[in-house]
ZASE-29464 format. One record per residue: x, y, z of N, C-alpha, C, O, CB in turn; residue number from 1; residue in one letter. Coordinates in pm, 1 decimal, decimal comma, always signed. Glycine has a CB too. Layout:
% residues N
n_c1 X; n_c2 Y; n_c3 Z; ca_c1 X; ca_c2 Y; ca_c3 Z; c_c1 X; c_c2 Y; c_c3 Z; o_c1 X; o_c2 Y; o_c3 Z; cb_c1 X; cb_c2 Y; cb_c3 Z; resi NUM; resn a
...
% end
This chain:
% residues 65
n_c1 +3432,9; n_c2 +13845,5; n_c3 +14990,6; ca_c1 +3321,3; ca_c2 +13760,8; ca_c3 +14964,5; c_c1 +3201,0; c_c2 +13858,1; c_c3 +14939,7; o_c1 +3172,0; o_c2 +13948,4; o_c3 +15018,1; cb_c1 +3295,8; cb_c2 +13657,9; cb_c3 +15085,6; resi 1; resn m
n_c1 +3141,8; n_c2 +13834,7; n_c3 +14837,5; ca_c1 +3028,8; ca_c2 +13922,8; ca_c3 +14782,2; c_c1 +2899,5; c_c2 +13855,4; c_c3 +14769,4; o_c1 +2888,2; o_c2 +13758,1; o_c3 +14694,9; cb_c1 +3062,9; cb_c2 +13975,9; cb_c3 +14646,9; resi 2; resn m
n_c1 +2801,3; n_c2 +13901,0; n_c3 +14837,2; ca_c1 +2664,0; ca_c2 +13830,5; ca_c3 +14828,2; c_c1 +2568,6; c_c2 +13917,8; c_c3 +14743,4; o_c1 +2554,3; o_c2 +14038,5; o_c3 +14762,6; cb_c1 +2598,1; cb_c2 +13806,1; cb_c3 +14978,1; resi 3; resn k
n_c1 +2500,6; n_c2 +13842,2; n_c3 +14642,0; ca_c1 +2401,5; ca_c2 +13902,3; ca_c3 +14564,2; c_c1 +2273,4; c_c2 +13832,4; c_c3 +14580,4; o_c1 +2260,5; o_c2 +13714,5; o_c3 +14547,4; cb_c1 +2440,4; cb_c2 +13906,9; cb_c3 +14426,0; resi 4; resn t
n_c1 +2175,4; n_c2 +13905,1; n_c3 +14632,4; ca_c1 +2054,2; ca_c2 +13838,6; ca_c3 +14665,1; c_c1 +1933,7; c_c2 +13940,8; c_c3 +14677,6; o_c1 +1959,8; o_c2 +14055,7; o_c3 +14713,2; cb_c1 +2074,9; cb_c2 +13759,7; cb_c3 +14795,8; resi 5; resn t
n_c1 +1808,8; n_c2 +13906,0; n_c3 +14651,4; ca_c1 +1698,8; ca_c2 +13983,0; ca_c3 +14669,4; c_c1 +1612,6; c_c2 +13940,8; c_c3 +14790,1; o_c1 +1505,6; o_c2 +13997,7; o_c3 +14811,7; cb_c1 +1624,3; cb_c2 +13981,2; cb_c3 +14548,7; resi 6; resn q
n_c1 +1656,7; n_c2 +13845,1; n_c3 +14865,9; ca_c1 +1596,6; ca_c2 +13802,5; ca_c3 +14965,1; c_c1 +1609,1; c_c2 +13875,6; c_c3 +15101,0; o_c1 +1717,6; o_c2 +13922,3; o_c3 +15135,6; cb_c1 +1631,7; cb_c2 +13684,0; cb_c3 +14970,3; resi 7; resn c
n_c1 +1505,4; n_c2 +13885,1; n_c3 +15173,3; ca_c1 +1507,4; ca_c2 +13954,2; ca_c3 +15309,2; c_c1 +1550,5; c_c2 +13877,7; c_c3 +15422,7; o_c1 +1613,9; o_c2 +13927,0; o_c3 +15516,0; cb_c1 +1378,9; cb_c2 +14001,9; cb_c3 +15343,4; resi 8; resn k
n_c1 +1514,7; n_c2 +13751,4; n_c3 +15414,5; ca_c1 +1526,2; ca_c2 +13650,5; ca_c3 +15527,3; c_c1 +1637,2; c_c2 +13537,2; c_c3 +15482,4; o_c1 +1607,6; o_c2 +13454,3; o_c3 +15396,3; cb_c1 +1371,7; cb_c2 +13578,4; cb_c3 +15558,0; resi 9; resn f
n_c1 +1750,2; n_c2 +13538,1; n_c3 +15537,4; ca_c1 +1855,4; ca_c2 +13438,9; ca_c3 +15505,9; c_c1 +1885,8; c_c2 +13373,3; c_c3 +15644,9; o_c1 +1940,6; o_c2 +13432,4; o_c3 +15738,0; cb_c1 +1991,3; cb_c2 +13508,7; cb_c3 +15435,6; resi 10; resn l
n_c1 +1843,2; n_c2 +13244,2; n_c3 +15646,6; ca_c1 +1838,4; ca_c2 +13164,0; ca_c3 +15786,3; c_c1 +1978,7; c_c2 +13136,2; c_c3 +15812,4; o_c1 +2011,8; o_c2 +13145,8; o_c3 +15930,6; cb_c1 +1749,5; cb_c2 +13018,5; cb_c3 +15785,1; resi 11; resn l
n_c1 +2071,4; n_c2 +13103,0; n_c3 +15725,7; ca_c1 +2213,8; ca_c2 +13076,5; ca_c3 +15754,7; c_c1 +2277,3; c_c2 +13192,9; c_c3 +15821,9; o_c1 +2354,6; o_c2 +13173,8; o_c3 +15915,7; cb_c1 +2290,4; cb_c2 +13043,4; cb_c3 +15628,5; resi 12; resn g
n_c1 +2248,9; n_c2 +13315,1; n_c3 +15778,5; ca_c1 +2310,9; ca_c2 +13437,7; ca_c3 +15834,1; c_c1 +2256,8; c_c2 +13467,1; c_c3 +15975,6; o_c1 +2329,3; o_c2 +13514,4; o_c3 +16063,2; cb_c1 +2283,7; cb_c2 +13560,2; cb_c3 +15739,8; resi 13; resn d
n_c1 +2130,3; n_c2 +13438,1; n_c3 +15994,2; ca_c1 +2063,9; ca_c2 +13467,6; ca_c3 +16121,3; c_c1 +2131,9; c_c2 +13356,2; c_c3 +16216,6; o_c1 +2176,5; o_c2 +13392,8; o_c3 +16325,3; cb_c1 +1890,6; cb_c2 +13457,5; cb_c3 +16110,6; resi 14; resn i
n_c1 +2139,5; n_c2 +13235,7; n_c3 +16181,7; ca_c1 +2201,1; ca_c2 +13140,5; ca_c3 +16275,4; c_c1 +2338,2; c_c2 +13171,9; c_c3 +16302,9; o_c1 +2378,7; o_c2 +13155,4; o_c3 +16418,0; cb_c1 +2194,5; cb_c2 +13004,5; cb_c3 +16226,2; resi 15; resn v
n_c1 +2422,2; n_c2 +13218,5; n_c3 +16206,8; ca_c1 +2562,6; ca_c2 +13260,8; ca_c3 +16230,8; c_c1 +2568,1; c_c2 +13369,8; c_c3 +16334,8; o_c1 +2648,5; o_c2 +13364,8; o_c3 +16427,9; cb_c1 +2629,0; cb_c2 +13310,2; cb_c3 +16100,5; resi 16; resn e
n_c1 +2477,4; n_c2 +13473,5; n_c3 +16317,6; ca_c1 +2464,1; ca_c2 +13591,0; ca_c3 +16418,0; c_c1 +2440,6; c_c2 +13543,9; c_c3 +16553,5; o_c1 +2509,4; o_c2 +13579,5; o_c3 +16649,2; cb_c1 +2348,8; cb_c2 +13686,5; cb_c3 +16381,9; resi 17; resn i
n_c1 +2330,8; n_c2 +13453,4; n_c3 +16561,4; ca_c1 +2300,6; ca_c2 +13394,3; ca_c3 +16696,0; c_c1 +2418,7; c_c2 +13331,1; c_c3 +16762,0; o_c1 +2457,3; o_c2 +13370,2; o_c3 +16872,1; cb_c1 +2192,9; cb_c2 +13290,7; cb_c3 +16685,0; resi 18; resn i
n_c1 +2476,5; n_c2 +13234,5; n_c3 +16696,9; ca_c1 +2594,1; ca_c2 +13163,2; ca_c3 +16747,0; c_c1 +2698,6; c_c2 +13248,2; c_c3 +16781,3; o_c1 +2764,5; o_c2 +13217,7; o_c3 +16880,7; cb_c1 +2643,3; cb_c2 +13069,8; cb_c3 +16655,3; resi 19; resn i
n_c1 +2732,4; n_c2 +13367,6; n_c3 +16707,5; ca_c1 +2829,4; ca_c2 +13459,2; ca_c3 +16754,9; c_c1 +2781,3; c_c2 +13532,3; c_c3 +16883,2; o_c1 +2863,5; o_c2 +13549,0; o_c3 +16973,4; cb_c1 +2862,1; cb_c2 +13557,4; cb_c3 +16645,5; resi 20; resn d
n_c1 +2671,0; n_c2 +13571,0; n_c3 +16895,7; ca_c1 +2618,6; ca_c2 +13625,6; ca_c3 +17007,5; c_c1 +2631,3; c_c2 +13556,8; c_c3 +17143,4; o_c1 +2669,2; o_c2 +13608,7; o_c3 +17248,3; cb_c1 +2493,9; cb_c2 +13643,9; cb_c3 +16980,6; resi 21; resn k
n_c1 +2590,2; n_c2 +13422,7; n_c3 +17121,2; ca_c1 +2588,3; ca_c2 +13330,0; ca_c3 +17238,5; c_c1 +2734,1; c_c2 +13299,2; c_c3 +17278,5; o_c1 +2760,9; o_c2 +13287,4; o_c3 +17398,1; cb_c1 +2509,0; cb_c2 +13193,9; cb_c3 +17204,3; resi 22; resn i
n_c1 +2823,1; n_c2 +13286,5; n_c3 +17190,7; ca_c1 +2963,7; ca_c2 +13244,6; ca_c3 +17204,5; c_c1 +3052,0; c_c2 +13367,2; c_c3 +17223,9; o_c1 +3173,6; o_c2 +13347,8; o_c3 +17225,1; cb_c1 +3010,5; cb_c2 +13163,4; cb_c3 +17079,8; resi 23; resn t
n_c1 +3009,4; n_c2 +13481,4; n_c3 +17238,0; ca_c1 +3081,6; ca_c2 +13603,7; ca_c3 +17223,7; c_c1 +3185,1; c_c2 +13619,2; c_c3 +17124,1; o_c1 +3293,5; o_c2 +13670,3; o_c3 +17152,0; cb_c1 +3136,3; cb_c2 +13631,6; cb_c3 +17336,6; resi 24; resn f
n_c1 +3152,6; n_c2 +13573,0; n_c3 +16998,2; ca_c1 +3231,7; ca_c2 +13592,7; ca_c3 +16892,0; c_c1 +3344,3; c_c2 +13478,0; c_c3 +16864,6; o_c1 +3429,2; o_c2 +13487,5; o_c3 +16775,9; cb_c1 +3289,8; cb_c2 +13722,9; cb_c3 +16912,3; resi 25; resn g
n_c1 +3331,7; n_c2 +13367,2; n_c3 +16954,9; ca_c1 +3429,2; ca_c2 +13262,6; ca_c3 +16957,3; c_c1 +3369,1; c_c2 +13129,5; c_c3 +16901,8; o_c1 +3433,4; o_c2 +13025,1; o_c3 +16912,9; cb_c1 +3481,4; cb_c2 +13244,4; cb_c3 +17100,8; resi 26; resn n
n_c1 +3243,4; n_c2 +13132,3; n_c3 +16840,6; ca_c1 +3184,3; ca_c2 +13012,2; ca_c3 +16790,4; c_c1 +3262,3; c_c2 +12941,3; c_c3 +16679,4; o_c1 +3271,7; o_c2 +12818,6; o_c3 +16677,5; cb_c1 +3051,5; cb_c2 +13043,4; cb_c3 +16743,0; resi 27; resn g
n_c1 +3312,6; n_c2 +13012,6; n_c3 +16595,9; ca_c1 +3387,2; ca_c2 +12954,8; ca_c3 +16482,4; c_c1 +3521,2; c_c2 +12878,6; c_c3 +16535,5; o_c1 +3557,2; o_c2 +12768,8; o_c3 +16493,1; cb_c1 +3425,4; cb_c2 +13074,9; cb_c3 +16377,2; resi 28; resn t
n_c1 +3588,8; n_c2 +12953,8; n_c3 +16634,5; ca_c1 +3702,1; ca_c2 +12894,0; ca_c3 +16688,2; c_c1 +3678,3; c_c2 +12775,8; c_c3 +16759,3; o_c1 +3755,2; o_c2 +12680,5; o_c3 +16746,8; cb_c1 +3767,1; cb_c2 +12978,4; cb_c3 +16766,5; resi 29; resn m
n_c1 +3573,3; n_c2 +12770,9; n_c3 +16837,9; ca_c1 +3538,0; ca_c2 +12640,3; ca_c3 +16917,1; c_c1 +3493,2; c_c2 +12533,1; c_c3 +16825,6; o_c1 +3519,6; o_c2 +12416,4; o_c3 +16854,4; cb_c1 +3423,2; cb_c2 +12663,6; cb_c3 +17023,6; resi 30; resn w
n_c1 +3421,5; n_c2 +12564,9; n_c3 +16707,6; ca_c1 +3394,1; ca_c2 +12465,8; ca_c3 +16621,2; c_c1 +3504,6; c_c2 +12404,8; c_c3 +16542,3; o_c1 +3500,5; o_c2 +12285,1; o_c3 +16514,0; cb_c1 +3303,9; cb_c2 +12510,7; cb_c3 +16541,2; resi 31; resn a
n_c1 +3604,8; n_c2 +12482,4; n_c3 +16504,8; ca_c1 +3730,1; ca_c2 +12434,5; ca_c3 +16457,3; c_c1 +3815,3; c_c2 +12338,8; c_c3 +16552,8; o_c1 +3873,7; o_c2 +12237,1; o_c3 +16515,2; cb_c1 +3808,3; cb_c2 +12552,4; cb_c3 +16424,8; resi 32; resn y
n_c1 +3812,4; n_c2 +12386,5; n_c3 +16675,7; ca_c1 +3886,9; ca_c2 +12314,2; ca_c3 +16773,5; c_c1 +3815,9; c_c2 +12168,0; c_c3 +16794,0; o_c1 +3882,7; o_c2 +12065,7; o_c3 +16808,8; cb_c1 +3892,9; cb_c2 +12401,6; cb_c3 +16911,4; resi 33; resn k
n_c1 +3680,2; n_c2 +12169,7; n_c3 +16793,2; ca_c1 +3614,8; ca_c2 +12046,7; ca_c3 +16817,9; c_c1 +3629,4; c_c2 +11952,3; c_c3 +16683,9; o_c1 +3642,2; o_c2 +11830,2; o_c3 +16692,5; cb_c1 +3460,1; cb_c2 +12076,9; cb_c3 +16857,9; resi 34; resn i
n_c1 +3626,2; n_c2 +12018,4; n_c3 +16568,0; ca_c1 +3637,3; ca_c2 +11944,3; ca_c3 +16452,5; c_c1 +3783,6; c_c2 +11879,1; c_c3 +16450,9; o_c1 +3794,3; o_c2 +11759,5; o_c3 +16423,7; cb_c1 +3607,8; cb_c2 +12035,8; cb_c3 +16328,9; resi 35; resn a
n_c1 +3885,5; n_c2 +11949,4; n_c3 +16477,2; ca_c1 +4017,6; ca_c2 +11905,8; ca_c3 +16488,5; c_c1 +4028,1; c_c2 +11789,2; c_c3 +16584,5; o_c1 +4097,7; o_c2 +11692,9; o_c3 +16552,3; cb_c1 +4103,7; cb_c2 +12017,3; cb_c3 +16530,1; resi 36; resn k
n_c1 +3968,1; n_c2 +11791,1; n_c3 +16692,7; ca_c1 +3971,1; ca_c2 +11693,6; ca_c3 +16795,5; c_c1 +3906,3; c_c2 +11561,5; c_c3 +16751,2; o_c1 +3948,3; o_c2 +11452,2; o_c3 +16789,4; cb_c1 +3903,4; cb_c2 +11747,6; cb_c3 +16917,1; resi 37; resn f
n_c1 +3808,8; n_c2 +11576,2; n_c3 +16674,0; ca_c1 +3746,0; ca_c2 +11445,8; ca_c3 +16612,3; c_c1 +3806,3; c_c2 +11409,7; c_c3 +16471,8; o_c1 +3754,2; o_c2 +11319,5; o_c3 +16406,2; cb_c1 +3583,8; cb_c2 +11464,4; cb_c3 +16594,2; resi 38; resn f
n_c1 +3912,4; n_c2 +11476,7; n_c3 +16425,6; ca_c1 +3988,7; ca_c2 +11439,8; ca_c3 +16308,4; c_c1 +3940,6; c_c2 +11498,4; c_c3 +16186,6; o_c1 +3990,3; o_c2 +11457,0; o_c3 +16081,8; cb_c1 +3991,9; cb_c2 +11300,2; cb_c3 +16291,9; resi 39; resn g
n_c1 +3844,8; n_c2 +11595,2; n_c3 +16181,6; ca_c1 +3796,7; ca_c2 +11661,8; ca_c3 +16057,3; c_c1 +3892,5; c_c2 +11778,7; c_c3 +16024,0; o_c1 +3946,6; o_c2 +11840,4; o_c3 +16115,7; cb_c1 +3646,0; cb_c2 +11715,3; cb_c3 +16074,6; resi 40; resn y
n_c1 +3912,9; n_c2 +11807,9; n_c3 +15903,1; ca_c1 +3989,0; ca_c2 +11926,0; ca_c3 +15850,6; c_c1 +3918,8; c_c2 +12064,2; c_c3 +15864,9; o_c1 +3979,5; o_c2 +12168,2; o_c3 +15890,3; cb_c1 +4018,3; cb_c2 +11903,2; cb_c3 +15703,5; resi 41; resn q
n_c1 +3784,1; n_c2 +12054,3; n_c3 +15845,7; ca_c1 +3702,5; ca_c2 +12177,8; ca_c3 +15846,5; c_c1 +3576,1; c_c2 +12157,4; c_c3 +15933,0; o_c1 +3530,8; o_c2 +12043,2; o_c3 +15941,1; cb_c1 +3662,1; cb_c2 +12218,6; cb_c3 +15699,5; resi 42; resn d
n_c1 +3521,9; n_c2 +12248,4; n_c3 +15991,4; ca_c1 +3409,6; ca_c2 +12252,0; ca_c3 +16080,4; c_c1 +3273,2; c_c2 +12238,5; c_c3 +15998,6; o_c1 +3171,3; o_c2 +12185,1; o_c3 +16042,5; cb_c1 +3414,3; cb_c2 +12385,6; cb_c3 +16163,4; resi 43; resn c
n_c1 +3287,9; n_c2 +12294,9; n_c3 +15874,9; ca_c1 +3162,6; ca_c2 +12287,5; ca_c3 +15789,4; c_c1 +3070,0; c_c2 +12421,6; c_c3 +15822,6; o_c1 +2955,1; o_c2 +12428,4; o_c3 +15778,8; cb_c1 +3076,1; cb_c2 +12140,3; cb_c3 +15824,7; resi 44; resn g
n_c1 +3117,2; n_c2 +12508,0; n_c3 +15888,2; ca_c1 +3033,4; ca_c2 +12620,6; ca_c3 +15921,4; c_c1 +2996,6; c_c2 +12705,7; c_c3 +15787,8; o_c1 +2885,9; o_c2 +12758,3; o_c3 +15776,0; cb_c1 +3109,8; cb_c2 +12710,9; cb_c3 +16030,0; resi 45; resn c
n_c1 +3078,7; n_c2 +12713,8; n_c3 +15706,4; ca_c1 +3042,3; ca_c2 +12805,5; ca_c3 +15590,4; c_c1 +2950,7; c_c2 +12726,6; c_c3 +15494,3; o_c1 +2860,0; o_c2 +12781,4; o_c3 +15431,8; cb_c1 +3175,7; cb_c2 +12858,8; cb_c3 +15510,8; resi 46; resn e
n_c1 +2980,0; n_c2 +12591,4; n_c3 +15485,7; ca_c1 +2886,5; ca_c2 +12519,2; ca_c3 +15403,2; c_c1 +2745,0; c_c2 +12504,2; c_c3 +15467,1; o_c1 +2646,9; o_c2 +12496,7; o_c3 +15393,0; cb_c1 +2944,1; cb_c2 +12383,4; cb_c3 +15373,2; resi 47; resn k
n_c1 +2731,9; n_c2 +12499,7; n_c3 +15601,0; ca_c1 +2607,0; ca_c2 +12501,8; ca_c3 +15675,0; c_c1 +2541,1; c_c2 +12637,3; c_c3 +15642,2; o_c1 +2422,7; o_c2 +12641,1; o_c3 +15608,7; cb_c1 +2630,6; cb_c2 +12482,0; cb_c3 +15832,6; resi 48; resn r
n_c1 +2615,9; n_c2 +12747,5; n_c3 +15651,5; ca_c1 +2548,6; ca_c2 +12880,9; ca_c3 +15622,4; c_c1 +2494,0; c_c2 +12896,0; c_c3 +15489,6; o_c1 +2380,9; o_c2 +12942,3; o_c3 +15474,8; cb_c1 +2640,6; cb_c2 +12991,3; cb_c3 +15641,1; resi 49; resn r
n_c1 +2573,8; n_c2 +12856,4; n_c3 +15380,3; ca_c1 +2527,6; ca_c2 +12862,8; ca_c3 +15237,5; c_c1 +2406,2; c_c2 +12776,3; c_c3 +15230,3; o_c1 +2302,0; o_c2 +12823,7; o_c3 +15184,9; cb_c1 +2639,3; cb_c2 +12814,2; cb_c3 +15132,5; resi 50; resn i
n_c1 +2412,4; n_c2 +12647,5; n_c3 +15273,5; ca_c1 +2308,7; ca_c2 +12557,5; ca_c3 +15273,0; c_c1 +2161,3; c_c2 +12605,1; c_c3 +15320,5; o_c1 +2055,0; o_c2 +12589,6; o_c3 +15260,4; cb_c1 +2354,3; cb_c2 +12451,6; cb_c3 +15353,2; resi 51; resn w
n_c1 +2184,7; n_c2 +12666,5; n_c3 +15443,7; ca_c1 +2057,5; ca_c2 +12722,2; ca_c3 +15514,8; c_c1 +2007,2; c_c2 +12841,6; c_c3 +15439,1; o_c1 +1885,6; o_c2 +12859,7; o_c3 +15432,4; cb_c1 +2086,5; cb_c2 +12766,2; cb_c3 +15668,4; resi 52; resn l
n_c1 +2098,7; n_c2 +12932,0; n_c3 +15376,3; ca_c1 +2059,2; ca_c2 +13043,1; ca_c3 +15305,6; c_c1 +1987,6; c_c2 +13003,9; c_c3 +15168,8; o_c1 +1895,2; o_c2 +13072,7; o_c3 +15125,4; cb_c1 +2180,2; cb_c2 +13129,3; cb_c3 +15284,0; resi 53; resn n
n_c1 +2029,7; n_c2 +12900,8; n_c3 +15108,8; ca_c1 +1971,7; ca_c2 +12853,4; ca_c3 +14990,2; c_c1 +1838,8; c_c2 +12782,4; c_c3 +15018,8; o_c1 +1764,5; o_c2 +12772,6; o_c3 +14921,2; cb_c1 +2067,6; cb_c2 +12763,4; cb_c3 +14920,1; resi 54; resn r
n_c1 +1797,5; n_c2 +12733,7; n_c3 +15128,9; ca_c1 +1682,5; ca_c2 +12671,7; ca_c3 +15174,5; c_c1 +1565,1; c_c2 +12779,6; c_c3 +15178,1; o_c1 +1448,6; o_c2 +12759,9; o_c3 +15143,5; cb_c1 +1710,7; cb_c2 +12606,9; cb_c3 +15313,3; resi 55; resn l
n_c1 +1621,5; n_c2 +12900,6; n_c3 +15228,4; ca_c1 +1511,9; ca_c2 +13009,8; ca_c3 +15243,2; c_c1 +1510,0; c_c2 +13108,6; c_c3 +15135,2; o_c1 +1422,4; o_c2 +13194,8; o_c3 +15130,3; cb_c1 +1528,0; cb_c2 +13087,6; cb_c3 +15371,7; resi 56; resn t
n_c1 +1604,1; n_c2 +13098,9; n_c3 +15048,1; ca_c1 +1605,1; ca_c2 +13191,7; ca_c3 +14932,2; c_c1 +1653,0; c_c2 +13108,6; c_c3 +14809,3; o_c1 +1770,2; o_c2 +13071,0; o_c3 +14807,3; cb_c1 +1702,4; cb_c2 +13321,1; cb_c3 +14959,3; resi 57; resn c
n_c1 +1573,2; n_c2 +13079,5; n_c3 +14712,0; ca_c1 +1602,4; ca_c2 +12988,7; ca_c3 +14607,1; c_c1 +1694,6; c_c2 +13061,2; c_c3 +14505,5; o_c1 +1767,7; o_c2 +12991,4; o_c3 +14435,2; cb_c1 +1471,0; cb_c2 +12937,1; cb_c3 +14541,3; resi 58; resn k
n_c1 +1696,3; n_c2 +13200,0; n_c3 +14492,3; ca_c1 +1793,2; ca_c2 +13251,4; ca_c3 +14397,9; c_c1 +1910,2; c_c2 +13316,8; c_c3 +14469,3; o_c1 +1959,2; o_c2 +13422,4; o_c3 +14429,4; cb_c1 +1727,7; cb_c2 +13349,9; cb_c3 +14303,7; resi 59; resn n
n_c1 +1955,8; n_c2 +13247,4; n_c3 +14582,1; ca_c1 +2069,9; ca_c2 +13293,8; ca_c3 +14652,6; c_c1 +2209,2; c_c2 +13253,9; c_c3 +14584,2; o_c1 +2234,3; o_c2 +13136,7; o_c3 +14556,1; cb_c1 +2061,5; cb_c2 +13238,9; cb_c3 +14793,9; resi 60; resn y
n_c1 +2289,3; n_c2 +13348,8; n_c3 +14561,6; ca_c1 +2418,4; ca_c2 +13318,5; ca_c3 +14498,1; c_c1 +2519,5; c_c2 +13390,9; c_c3 +14578,8; o_c1 +2498,9; o_c2 +13502,4; o_c3 +14626,6; cb_c1 +2424,5; cb_c2 +13360,3; cb_c3 +14346,0; resi 61; resn k
n_c1 +2636,8; n_c2 +13319,3; n_c3 +14593,1; ca_c1 +2738,4; ca_c2 +13389,9; ca_c3 +14663,7; c_c1 +2872,6; c_c2 +13360,7; c_c3 +14579,6; o_c1 +2896,8; o_c2 +13252,1; o_c3 +14526,8; cb_c1 +2746,1; cb_c2 +13340,8; cb_c3 +14821,9; resi 62; resn e
n_c1 +2942,2; n_c2 +13454,9; n_c3 +14575,8; ca_c1 +3082,5; ca_c2 +13451,6; ca_c3 +14494,9; c_c1 +3182,1; c_c2 +13502,7; c_c3 +14587,3; o_c1 +3157,8; o_c2 +13598,5; o_c3 +14660,8; cb_c1 +3086,1; cb_c2 +13544,6; cb_c3 +14355,4; resi 63; resn s
n_c1 +3303,1; n_c2 +13436,5; n_c3 +14585,9; ca_c1 +3421,8; ca_c2 +13471,2; ca_c3 +14655,8; c_c1 +3511,2; c_c2 +13551,8; c_c3 +14570,5; o_c1 +3527,9; o_c2 +13519,4; o_c3 +14453,0; cb_c1 +3491,0; cb_c2 +13352,0; cb_c3 +14704,0; resi 64; resn y
n_c1 +3564,1; n_c2 +13644,8; n_c3 +14616,8; ca_c1 +3666,6; ca_c2 +13738,1; ca_c3 +14548,9; c_c1 +3792,0; c_c2 +13731,6; c_c3 +14618,1; o_c1 +3887,4; o_c2 +13799,1; o_c3 +14579,3; cb_c1 +3622,0; cb_c2 +13885,5; cb_c3 +14545,0; resi 65; resn e
% end
């Protein structure tokens, strides 16, 4: 995953860091377990992060390699 941006403040990345600190790095694991319990295939963490980054940075682009 490669990020190309000129923005200094990316809200999605900051939220992800805070969640990782609070859950000692297990936030994604718990989100997937809860999503599976309720019948979802994906927790939506990555979509949320990208959406929040685009809110704070209009020229935000992310490409997967």
